[in-house]
C-alpha positions in Angstrom: 171.2 87.5 104.1 167.9 87.4 104.3 166.0 83.8 105.2 164.8 82.1 102.1 161.5 82.4 100.7 159.2 79.7 101.5 156.7 78.8 98.6 153.7 76.7 99.6 152.8 74.6 96.5 149.6 72.4 96.5 149.9 68.7 96.1 148.2 67.1 92.3 147.3 68.6 89.0 148.3 72.2 90.1 151.4 71.3 91.1 152.3 69.6 87.9 151.2 72.7 85.8 153.2 75.2 88.0 156.4 73.4 88.0 157.3 74.5 84.4 156.2 78.0 85.0 158.5 78.0 88.1 161.4 76.2 86.0 161.3 79.4 83.6 162.2 81.5 86.7 165.0 79.2 87.6 163.0 77.7 90.6 163.8 73.8 90.2 163.2 71.6 93.4 165.6 68.9 94.1 165.6 65.8 92.7 163.7 63.7 95.5 160.9 66.0 94.8 159.4 64.0 92.0 159.6 60.7 94.2 156.1 59.6 94.8 157.2 57.4 97.9 158.9 60.1 99.2 157.3 61.2 102.6 159.5 64.3 102.6 157.4 68.0 102.4 160.0 70.6 102.6 162.6 70.9 99.7 165.4 72.9 98.5 165.7 74.2 95.0 168.2 75.3 92.5 167.8 78.8 93.8 169.4 79.2 97.6 166.7 81.8 98.3 164.1 79.6 97.7 162.6 76.8 99.3 159.3 74.7 98.6 157.0 72.8 100.7 154.2 70.7 99.4 150.9 70.6 101.1 147.1 69.9 100.7 145.4 72.6 98.0 143.2 74.2 100.8 146.5 74.5 103.3 148.7 76.4 100.8 146.5 79.7 101.5 146.7 78.8 105.5 150.3 78.3 105.7 150.7 82.1 103.6 148.2 83.8 105.5 150.0 82.9 108.8 153.6 83.6 107.7 155.0 80.0 107.5 155.2 80.8 104.3 155.6 83.9 102.1 154.1 82.9 99.1 152.5 80.2 97.5 149.8 79.2 94.9 146.2 78.7 95.5 142.9 78.4 93.5 140.4 81.3 93.8 138.0 79.0 95.1 140.2 78.4 98.1 140.3 82.7 98.5 136.7 82.7 98.3 135.9 80.2 100.8 138.5 81.7 103.5 138.7 85.3 102.5 142.1 85.8 104.4 142.9 89.3 104.6 146.4 88.5 105.4 146.7 87.4 101.7 147.6 89.6 98.4 146.8 87.5 95.1 148.3 89.7 92.6 148.8 87.2 89.8 146.3 85.1 88.0 148.7 82.3 86.6 146.4 80.8 83.9 146.4 77.3 85.3 144.3 75.0 87.3 141.4 76.1 85.2 138.0 74.5 86.4 134.9 75.7 88.0 132.9 75.5 90.9 129.6 74.2 90.4 126.2 72.8 91.9 125.2 69.4 90.7 122.4 67.0 91.3 121.1 63.4 90.2 120.0 63.4 86.6 116.6 62.3 87.8 116.1 64.9 90.2 112.9 66.8 88.6 112.5 69.6 91.5 112.7 73.1 90.7 115.4 74.3 93.1 114.0 78.0 92.6 110.9 76.7 94.5 112.8 75.3 97.8 113.4 77.4 100.8 115.6 74.9 101.9 118.2 72.6 100.7 120.9 69.9 101.9 124.2 70.2 100.0 127.4 68.2 100.1 130.7 70.4 100.1 133.8 71.2 101.0 132.7 75.0 100.8 130.4 75.6 103.3 131.0 79.4 103.4 130.6 79.8 99.4 127.9 77.2 99.3 125.4 79.2 102.1 126.5 82.2 100.4 125.4 81.0 96.8 121.9 79.7 98.1 121.1 82.5 100.5 121.4 84.7 97.5 118.8 83.2 95.8 116.7 83.0 99.1 117.5 79.6 100.1 118.6 78.2 103.1 121.3 75.8 103.0 122.0 72.8 105.1 125.5 72.3 104.4 127.2 68.6 105.1 130.8 69.3 105.1 132.9 66.4 103.3 136.6 66.7 102.0 136.3 63.8 98.9 133.9 61.6 97.3 131.2 64.1 97.2 129.5 62.3 94.3 128.4 59.8 96.7 126.3 62.0 98.7 123.3 62.2 96.3 123.7 58.2 95.6 123.6 57.3 99.2 120.8 60.0 100.3 123.2 62.0 102.5 122.2 65.2 100.3 120.2 66.2 97.2 122.9 68.3 95.8 126.5 68.9 95.8 128.7 71.9 95.4 132.2 70.9 94.1 135.1 71.7 91.4 134.0 70.3 87.9 136.7 70.0 85.2 135.5 67.6 82.1 132.5 66.6 84.1 133.3 62.8 83.6 133.0 62.0 87.0 129.6 63.3 87.5 128.2 61.5 84.4 129.6 58.4 85.5 127.8 58.5 88.8 124.3 59.7 87.4 124.9 63.5 88.2 124.4 66.5 86.3 125.9 70.1 86.5 123.0 72.4 87.2 124.9 75.9 88.0 128.2 77.6 87.7 128.9 79.5 90.9 132.4 80.6 89.7 135.3 80.0 87.4 138.3 78.9 89.0 142.0 79.2 88.3 145.0 79.4 90.5 146.5 82.5 91.8 149.8 83.9 93.2 149.4 84.4 96.7 151.4 86.6 98.7 151.6 87.3 102.7 151.1 90.9 103.1 153.6 91.4 105.6 156.1 89.5 104.1 155.3 91.7 100.5 156.6 94.7 102.5 159.5 93.2 104.7 161.1 90.6 102.5 163.5 91.9 100.1 163.2 88.9 97.8 159.4 88.7 97.6 158.5 91.7 95.2 161.2 90.7 92.8 159.6 87.0 92.7 156.3 88.4 92.3 157.2 91.0 89.5 159.2 88.1 87.5 156.2 85.6 87.6 153.8 88.8 86.6 155.9 89.6 83.8 156.4 86.0 82.6 152.6 85.2 82.7 151.7 88.5 81.0 154.2 88.1 78.0 153.2 84.6 77.6 149.8 83.5 79.2 150.3 79.9 78.5 153.8 79.8 80.1 152.7 77.1 82.8 151.7 74.9 79.8 155.0 75.1 77.5 
């Protein structure tokens, strides 16, 4: 018998949206998975051939790319940032919808198109530099992992690049969204080597693809 497949799931909203989809495939994590006070990170499931690890959203792609997990879920923002050649992203799951955007203080009147240099706070340094370079602007990137909206308020950076869903957090901190870099949704990701060598990977990928294609809102059901 081959070893169980390890499925890397990101914590937070994507995890909550992914669980109903996985349940339709008969993949239900053990009872203590939903215990918010638990420090446990690896869980068995209702299927003997699948176990789940719960990781940070940026780390899901890393676990899969380096073979510590055979499959996982990651937003295309993460895939754009890291561009792992070891990853195959065969299915858009249709969950985790948001957008990666540039935002700035509502009172900032300078036209960015007239600038040659801009300081930007973000956890996406690669995407940010490429985005502004395409406009002929050199981006000085300040890497932050959270509380991005504080950067303009405290004078750390004039602009931020971050995920936006409703825009409420931006508005409450006096920021406005000025440009959408890319729409974001969550993708099924697969380690390329595991896709070729692990006998259980392809059937799971095919089952997820079939479910999503038949019922695009399956994860929300």
